[in-house]
C-alpha positions in Angstrom: 67.7 117.3 95.1 66.9 115.3 98.3 67.0 111.5 98.0 63.5 110.1 97.9 61.7 107.3 96.1 61.5 109.2 92.8 65.2 109.9 93.0 65.9 106.3 93.5 63.7 105.4 90.5 65.5 108.0 88.3 68.8 106.5 89.3 67.7 103.0 88.6 66.6 104.2 85.1 70.1 105.8 84.7 71.7 102.6 85.8 69.9 100.6 83.1 71.0 103.1 80.5 74.7 102.5 81.2 74.5 98.8 80.7 76.1 97.4 77.5 73.3 97.5 74.9 74.5 94.2 73.4 74.9 91.9 76.3 72.9 93.9 78.9 75.6 93.6 81.5 78.2 95.6 83.3 80.5 93.6 85.6 83.2 94.9 87.9 86.1 94.0 85.7 84.6 95.4 82.5 85.4 98.7 80.8 83.1 100.7 78.6 84.5 101.6 75.2 83.1 104.1 72.7 83.0 103.5 69.0 83.9 107.0 67.8 82.5 106.7 64.3 78.9 106.0 65.5 79.0 107.0 69.1 77.7 103.8 70.6 79.1 102.6 74.0 79.8 98.9 74.5 81.5 96.8 77.1 85.0 95.7 76.2 84.0 92.1 75.9 81.4 92.9 73.2 83.8 95.3 71.4 86.2 92.4 71.1 83.6 89.8 70.2 81.4 91.8 67.9 83.6 94.7 66.5 87.2 93.6 66.4 86.5 90.0 65.5 83.6 90.8 63.1 84.7 93.0 60.3 84.9 96.1 62.6 81.1 96.6 62.4 79.1 98.1 65.3 76.5 95.5 66.4 73.9 98.2 67.0 74.0 100.2 63.7 76.5 98.2 61.6 78.8 101.3 60.9 82.4 100.5 60.2 84.8 101.3 63.0 88.6 101.1 62.6 90.6 99.9 65.6 91.7 103.5 66.1 88.0 104.5 66.4 87.7 102.4 69.6 88.4 104.4 72.7 88.2 103.7 76.4 85.4 105.7 77.9 86.5 106.4 81.4 83.4 108.5 82.3 80.9 105.8 81.2 83.1 103.1 83.0 83.1 105.1 86.2 79.4 105.9 85.9 78.6 102.2 85.4 80.7 101.2 88.4 79.1 103.8 90.6 75.6 102.9 89.5 76.2 99.2 90.0 77.4 99.9 93.6 74.5 102.2 94.4 72.0 99.7 92.9 73.5 97.0 95.1 72.8 99.2 98.1 69.2 99.9 96.9 68.6 96.2 96.3 69.8 95.4 99.8 67.2 97.8 101.1 69.7 100.2 102.6 68.0 103.1 104.1 67.8 106.5 102.5 70.1 107.7 105.3 72.8 105.2 104.2 72.4 106.2 100.6 72.4 109.9 101.5 76.2 110.0 101.7 76.2 109.7 97.9 73.9 112.8 97.5 76.4 115.0 95.7 77.5 112.3 93.3 73.9 111.3 92.5 72.9 114.9 91.9 75.9 115.3 89.6 75.2 112.2 87.5 71.5 112.9 87.3 72.1 116.5 86.2 74.3 115.4 83.4 72.1 112.6 82.1 68.6 114.0 82.6 
């Protein structure tokens, strides 16, 4: 899939989907954690604030999660870091040629998600 404006828009939609659904952020020093009992992904700050310190309930669906149900999600963390970096390039109006070097990685992530 060549990089064009529709690919960039698809990737921006993907990037929005990997933000924490509670705080709407993903910062460089954050990790994404999965709540295994319900399958929701949250940033580690929201897990601590809303799950561990609040009766172990998921803030999205209120299912109960034991501390052993909270797992680091390395795939989602790396996807979030990559999408943040690519979005920064897009927002700085980098040319398609400059973004092109990420072609294989972009295709891989888009094929998994969409």
